[in-house]
N, CA, C and O atoms as a Maestro MAE file, in Angstrom:
{
 s_m_m2io_version
 :::
 2.0.0
}

f_m_ct {
 s_m_title
 :::
 protein
 m_atom[168] {
  # First column is atom index #
  i_m_mmod_type
  r_m_x_coord
  r_m_y_coord
  r_m_z_coord
  i_m_residue_number
  s_m_chain_name
  s_m_pdb_residue_name
  s_m_pdb_atom_name
  i_m_atomic_number
  :::
  1 25 25.615 42.290 -51.110 1 A "UNK " " N  " 7
  2 3 24.879 43.519 -51.230 1 A "UNK " " CA " 6
  3 2 25.726 44.690 -50.755 1 A "UNK " " C  " 6
  4 15 25.684 45.766 -51.351 1 A "UNK " " O  " 8
  5 25 26.490 44.494 -49.698 2 A "UNK " " N  " 7
  6 3 27.330 45.592 -49.195 2 A "UNK " " CA " 6
  7 2 28.308 46.044 -50.267 2 A "UNK " " C  " 6
  8 15 28.547 47.242 -50.422 2 A "UNK " " O  " 8
  9 25 28.871 45.105 -51.005 3 A "UNK " " N  " 7
  10 3 29.793 45.478 -52.081 3 A "UNK " " CA " 6
  11 2 29.090 46.303 -53.155 3 A "UNK " " C  " 6
  12 15 29.671 47.240 -53.702 3 A "UNK " " O  " 8
  13 25 27.865 45.963 -53.449 4 A "UNK " " N  " 7
  14 3 27.100 46.757 -54.418 4 A "UNK " " CA " 6
  15 2 26.888 48.178 -53.908 4 A "UNK " " C  " 6
  16 15 26.968 49.139 -54.673 4 A "UNK " " O  " 8
  17 25 26.620 48.301 -52.629 5 A "UNK " " N  " 7
  18 3 26.428 49.630 -52.032 5 A "UNK " " CA " 6
  19 2 27.729 50.425 -52.095 5 A "UNK " " C  " 6
  20 15 27.722 51.609 -52.434 5 A "UNK " " O  " 8
  21 25 28.839 49.776 -51.768 6 A "UNK " " N  " 7
  22 3 30.131 50.469 -51.770 6 A "UNK " " CA " 6
  23 2 30.551 50.888 -53.171 6 A "UNK " " C  " 6
  24 15 31.177 51.935 -53.339 6 A "UNK " " O  " 8
  25 25 30.222 50.102 -54.162 7 A "UNK " " N  " 7
  26 3 30.564 50.449 -55.547 7 A "UNK " " CA " 6
  27 2 29.786 51.664 -56.042 7 A "UNK " " C  " 6
  28 15 30.243 52.385 -56.928 7 A "UNK " " O  " 8
  29 25 28.611 51.884 -55.463 8 A "UNK " " N  " 7
  30 3 27.744 53.009 -55.814 8 A "UNK " " CA " 6
  31 2 27.324 53.000 -57.284 8 A "UNK " " C  " 6
  32 15 27.169 54.054 -57.901 8 A "UNK " " O  " 8
  33 25 27.142 51.809 -57.832 9 A "UNK " " N  " 7
  34 3 26.647 51.688 -59.201 9 A "UNK " " CA " 6
  35 2 25.142 51.901 -59.255 9 A "UNK " " C  " 6
  36 15 24.591 52.286 -60.286 9 A "UNK " " O  " 8
  37 25 24.485 51.643 -58.120 10 A "UNK " " N  " 7
  38 3 23.031 51.792 -58.019 10 A "UNK " " CA " 6
  39 2 22.716 52.605 -56.772 10 A "UNK " " C  " 6
  40 15 23.482 52.607 -55.808 10 A "UNK " " O  " 8
  41 25 21.608 53.277 -56.800 11 A "UNK " " N  " 7
  42 3 21.189 54.056 -55.633 11 A "UNK " " CA " 6
  43 2 20.694 53.118 -54.529 11 A "UNK " " C  " 6
  44 15 20.393 51.948 -54.767 11 A "UNK " " O  " 8
  45 25 20.621 53.667 -53.321 12 A "UNK " " N  " 7
  46 3 20.075 52.883 -52.213 12 A "UNK " " CA " 6
  47 2 18.644 52.457 -52.508 12 A "UNK " " C  " 6
  48 15 18.242 51.340 -52.179 12 A "UNK " " O  " 8
  49 25 17.887 53.337 -53.119 13 A "UNK " " N  " 7
  50 3 16.491 53.015 -53.441 13 A "UNK " " CA " 6
  51 2 16.417 51.836 -54.415 13 A "UNK " " C  " 6
  52 15 15.575 50.952 -54.260 13 A "UNK " " O  " 8
  53 25 17.293 51.824 -55.410 14 A "UNK " " N  " 7
  54 3 17.305 50.722 -56.374 14 A "UNK " " CA " 6
  55 2 17.677 49.402 -55.702 14 A "UNK " " C  " 6
  56 15 17.052 48.371 -55.950 14 A "UNK " " O  " 8
  57 25 18.701 49.446 -54.848 15 A "UNK " " N  " 7
  58 3 19.115 48.235 -54.153 15 A "UNK " " CA " 6
  59 2 18.052 47.758 -53.166 15 A "UNK " " C  " 6
  60 15 17.823 46.558 -53.016 15 A "UNK " " O  " 8
  61 25 17.417 48.701 -52.506 16 A "UNK " " N  " 7
  62 3 16.351 48.339 -51.568 16 A "UNK " " CA " 6
  63 2 15.214 47.630 -52.300 16 A "UNK " " C  " 6
  64 15 14.668 46.642 -51.809 16 A "UNK " " O  " 8
  65 25 14.871 48.135 -53.457 17 A "UNK " " N  " 7
  66 3 13.815 47.500 -54.237 17 A "UNK " " CA " 6
  67 2 14.281 46.121 -54.727 17 A "UNK " " C  " 6
  68 15 13.519 45.155 -54.678 17 A "UNK " " O  " 8
  69 25 15.507 46.034 -55.190 18 A "UNK " " N  " 7
  70 3 16.038 44.772 -55.707 18 A "UNK " " CA " 6
  71 2 16.031 43.688 -54.638 18 A "UNK " " C  " 6
  72 15 15.639 42.553 -54.910 18 A "UNK " " O  " 8
  73 25 16.460 44.027 -53.428 19 A "UNK " " N  " 7
  74 3 16.575 43.045 -52.344 19 A "UNK " " CA " 6
  75 2 15.385 43.050 -51.384 19 A "UNK " " C  " 6
  76 15 15.354 42.297 -50.411 19 A "UNK " " O  " 8
  77 25 14.417 43.903 -51.673 20 A "UNK " " N  " 7
  78 3 13.206 44.007 -50.854 20 A "UNK " " CA " 6
  79 2 13.547 44.291 -49.391 20 A "UNK " " C  " 6
  80 15 13.053 43.634 -48.475 20 A "UNK " " O  " 8
  81 25 14.402 45.286 -49.206 21 A "UNK " " N  " 7
  82 3 14.852 45.712 -47.875 21 A "UNK " " CA " 6
  83 2 14.696 47.229 -47.810 21 A "UNK " " C  " 6
  84 15 14.858 47.911 -48.822 21 A "UNK " " O  " 8
  85 25 14.387 47.754 -46.647 22 A "UNK " " N  " 7
  86 3 14.240 49.195 -46.476 22 A "UNK " " CA " 6
  87 2 15.609 49.868 -46.670 22 A "UNK " " C  " 6
  88 15 16.614 49.354 -46.179 22 A "UNK " " O  " 8
  89 25 15.666 50.999 -47.370 23 A "UNK " " N  " 7
  90 3 16.933 51.702 -47.596 23 A "UNK " " CA " 6
  91 2 17.697 52.026 -46.307 23 A "UNK " " C  " 6
  92 15 18.928 52.024 -46.298 23 A "UNK " " O  " 8
  93 25 16.974 52.301 -45.233 24 A "UNK " " N  " 7
  94 3 17.630 52.594 -43.959 24 A "UNK " " CA " 6
  95 2 18.430 51.386 -43.471 24 A "UNK " " C  " 6
  96 15 19.512 51.545 -42.906 24 A "UNK " " O  " 8
  97 25 17.905 50.189 -43.685 25 A "UNK " " N  " 7
  98 3 18.613 48.975 -43.272 25 A "UNK " " CA " 6
  99 2 19.910 48.829 -44.067 25 A "UNK " " C  " 6
  100 15 20.941 48.455 -43.507 25 A "UNK " " O  " 8
  101 25 19.866 49.114 -45.335 26 A "UNK " " N  " 7
  102 3 21.074 49.038 -46.171 26 A "UNK " " CA " 6
  103 2 22.107 50.044 -45.680 26 A "UNK " " C  " 6
  104 15 23.291 49.721 -45.581 26 A "UNK " " O  " 8
  105 25 21.674 51.241 -45.377 27 A "UNK " " N  " 7
  106 3 22.591 52.259 -44.856 27 A "UNK " " CA " 6
  107 2 23.228 51.825 -43.547 27 A "UNK " " C  " 6
  108 15 24.417 52.048 -43.319 27 A "UNK " " O  " 8
  109 25 22.434 51.206 -42.696 28 A "UNK " " N  " 7
  110 3 22.951 50.712 -41.417 28 A "UNK " " CA " 6
  111 2 24.007 49.642 -41.649 28 A "UNK " " C  " 6
  112 15 25.064 49.670 -41.018 28 A "UNK " " O  " 8
  113 25 23.737 48.700 -42.546 29 A "UNK " " N  " 7
  114 3 24.708 47.637 -42.837 29 A "UNK " " CA " 6
  115 2 25.982 48.217 -43.434 29 A "UNK " " C  " 6
  116 15 27.081 47.772 -43.104 29 A "UNK " " O  " 8
  117 25 25.845 49.200 -44.303 30 A "UNK " " N  " 7
  118 3 27.031 49.835 -44.899 30 A "UNK " " CA " 6
  119 2 27.864 50.498 -43.803 30 A "UNK " " C  " 6
  120 15 29.082 50.325 -43.754 30 A "UNK " " O  " 8
  121 25 27.221 51.239 -42.946 31 A "UNK " " N  " 7
  122 3 27.910 51.916 -41.852 31 A "UNK " " CA " 6
  123 2 28.608 50.903 -40.950 31 A "UNK " " C  " 6
  124 15 29.772 51.088 -40.592 31 A "UNK " " O  " 8
  125 25 27.908 49.838 -40.582 32 A "UNK " " N  " 7
  126 3 28.494 48.793 -39.737 32 A "UNK " " CA " 6
  127 2 29.698 48.152 -40.416 32 A "UNK " " C  " 6
  128 15 30.728 47.925 -39.781 32 A "UNK " " O  " 8
  129 25 29.568 47.865 -41.686 33 A "UNK " " N  " 7
  130 3 30.679 47.251 -42.420 33 A "UNK " " CA " 6
  131 2 31.903 48.161 -42.413 33 A "UNK " " C  " 6
  132 15 33.017 47.711 -42.143 33 A "UNK " " O  " 8
  133 25 31.696 49.431 -42.706 34 A "UNK " " N  " 7
  134 3 32.819 50.367 -42.743 34 A "UNK " " CA " 6
  135 2 33.463 50.530 -41.370 34 A "UNK " " C  " 6
  136 15 34.673 50.733 -41.275 34 A "UNK " " O  " 8
  137 25 32.675 50.445 -40.322 35 A "UNK " " N  " 7
  138 3 33.216 50.532 -38.958 35 A "UNK " " CA " 6
  139 2 34.071 49.326 -38.592 35 A "UNK " " C  " 6
  140 15 35.052 49.461 -37.861 35 A "UNK " " O  " 8
  141 25 33.702 48.136 -39.099 36 A "UNK " " N  " 7
  142 3 34.341 46.896 -38.684 36 A "UNK " " CA " 6
  143 2 35.244 46.263 -39.736 36 A "UNK " " C  " 6
  144 15 35.915 45.277 -39.431 36 A "UNK " " O  " 8
  145 25 35.291 46.781 -40.954 37 A "UNK " " N  " 7
  146 3 36.023 46.106 -42.026 37 A "UNK " " CA " 6
  147 2 37.523 45.975 -41.744 37 A "UNK " " C  " 6
  148 15 38.133 44.980 -42.134 37 A "UNK " " O  " 8
  149 25 38.111 46.940 -41.088 38 A "UNK " " N  " 7
  150 3 39.537 46.857 -40.788 38 A "UNK " " CA " 6
  151 2 39.824 45.649 -39.903 38 A "UNK " " C  " 6
  152 15 40.797 44.931 -40.132 38 A "UNK " " O  " 8
  153 25 38.998 45.424 -38.911 39 A "UNK " " N  " 7
  154 3 39.199 44.275 -38.026 39 A "UNK " " CA " 6
  155 2 38.938 42.951 -38.735 39 A "UNK " " C  " 6
  156 15 39.612 41.954 -38.474 39 A "UNK " " O  " 8
  157 25 37.970 42.950 -39.620 40 A "UNK " " N  " 7
  158 3 37.629 41.720 -40.334 40 A "UNK " " CA " 6
  159 2 38.767 41.285 -41.250 40 A "UNK " " C  " 6
  160 15 39.034 40.091 -41.391 40 A "UNK " " O  " 8
  161 25 39.439 42.254 -41.873 41 A "UNK " " N  " 7
  162 3 40.451 41.928 -42.865 41 A "UNK " " CA " 6
  163 2 41.882 41.975 -42.327 41 A "UNK " " C  " 6
  164 15 42.833 42.031 -43.107 41 A "UNK " " O  " 8
  165 25 42.041 41.954 -41.017 42 A "UNK " " N  " 7
  166 3 43.388 41.919 -40.441 42 A "UNK " " CA " 6
  167 2 44.048 40.594 -40.694 42 A "UNK " " C  " 6
  168 15 45.189 40.383 -40.280 42 A "UNK " " O  " 8
  :::
 }
 m_bond[167] {
  # First column is bond index #
  i_m_from
  i_m_to
  i_m_order
  :::
  1 1 2 1
  2 2 3 1
  3 3 4 2
  4 3 5 1
  5 5 6 1
  6 6 7 1
  7 7 8 2
  8 7 9 1
  9 9 10 1
  10 10 11 1
  11 11 12 2
  12 11 13 1
  13 13 14 1
  14 14 15 1
  15 15 16 2
  16 15 17 1
  17 17 18 1
  18 18 19 1
  19 19 20 2
  20 19 21 1
  21 21 22 1
  22 22 23 1
  23 23 24 2
  24 23 25 1
  25 25 26 1
  26 26 27 1
  27 27 28 2
  28 27 29 1
  29 29 30 1
  30 30 31 1
  31 31 32 2
  32 31 33 1
  33 33 34 1
  34 34 35 1
  35 35 36 2
  36 35 37 1
  37 37 38 1
  38 38 39 1
  39 39 40 2
  40 39 41 1
  41 41 42 1
  42 42 43 1
  43 43 44 2
  44 43 45 1
  45 45 46 1
  46 46 47 1
  47 47 48 2
  48 47 49 1
  49 49 50 1
  50 50 51 1
  51 51 52 2
  52 51 53 1
  53 53 54 1
  54 54 55 1
  55 55 56 2
  56 55 57 1
  57 57 58 1
  58 58 59 1
  59 59 60 2
  60 59 61 1
  61 61 62 1
  62 62 63 1
  63 63 64 2
  64 63 65 1
  65 65 66 1
  66 66 67 1
  67 67 68 2
  68 67 69 1
  69 69 70 1
  70 70 71 1
  71 71 72 2
  72 71 73 1
  73 73 74 1
  74 74 75 1
  75 75 76 2
  76 75 77 1
  77 77 78 1
  78 78 79 1
  79 79 80 2
  80 79 81 1
  81 81 82 1
  82 82 83 1
  83 83 84 2
  84 83 85 1
  85 85 86 1
  86 86 87 1
  87 87 88 2
  88 87 89 1
  89 89 90 1
  90 90 91 1
  91 91 92 2
  92 91 93 1
  93 93 94 1
  94 94 95 1
  95 95 96 2
  96 95 97 1
  97 97 98 1
  98 98 99 1
  99 99 100 2
  100 99 101 1
  101 101 102 1
  102 102 103 1
  103 103 104 2
  104 103 105 1
  105 105 106 1
  106 106 107 1
  107 107 108 2
  108 107 109 1
  109 109 110 1
  110 110 111 1
  111 111 112 2
  112 111 113 1
  113 113 114 1
  114 114 115 1
  115 115 116 2
  116 115 117 1
  117 117 118 1
  118 118 119 1
  119 119 120 2
  120 119 121 1
  121 121 122 1
  122 122 123 1
  123 123 124 2
  124 123 125 1
  125 125 126 1
  126 126 127 1
  127 127 128 2
  128 127 129 1
  129 129 130 1
  130 130 131 1
  131 131 132 2
  132 131 133 1
  133 133 134 1
  134 134 135 1
  135 135 136 2
  136 135 137 1
  137 137 138 1
  138 138 139 1
  139 139 140 2
  140 139 141 1
  141 141 142 1
  142 142 143 1
  143 143 144 2
  144 143 145 1
  145 145 146 1
  146 146 147 1
  147 147 148 2
  148 147 149 1
  149 149 150 1
  150 150 151 1
  151 151 152 2
  152 151 153 1
  153 153 154 1
  154 154 155 1
  155 155 156 2
  156 155 157 1
  157 157 158 1
  158 158 159 1
  159 159 160 2
  160 159 161 1
  161 161 162 1
  162 162 163 1
  163 163 164 2
  164 163 165 1
  165 165 166 1
  166 166 167 1
  167 167 168 2
  :::
 }
}
């Protein structure tokens, strides 16, 4: 799901509906991923 958010092919609202998750939660996961991705891919 994070990859879908990063690609920006769909809006947060569309993804939230698709995965039945609140848009704020998706935004939080995206933010967390971007904060930690450098360490994950070292």
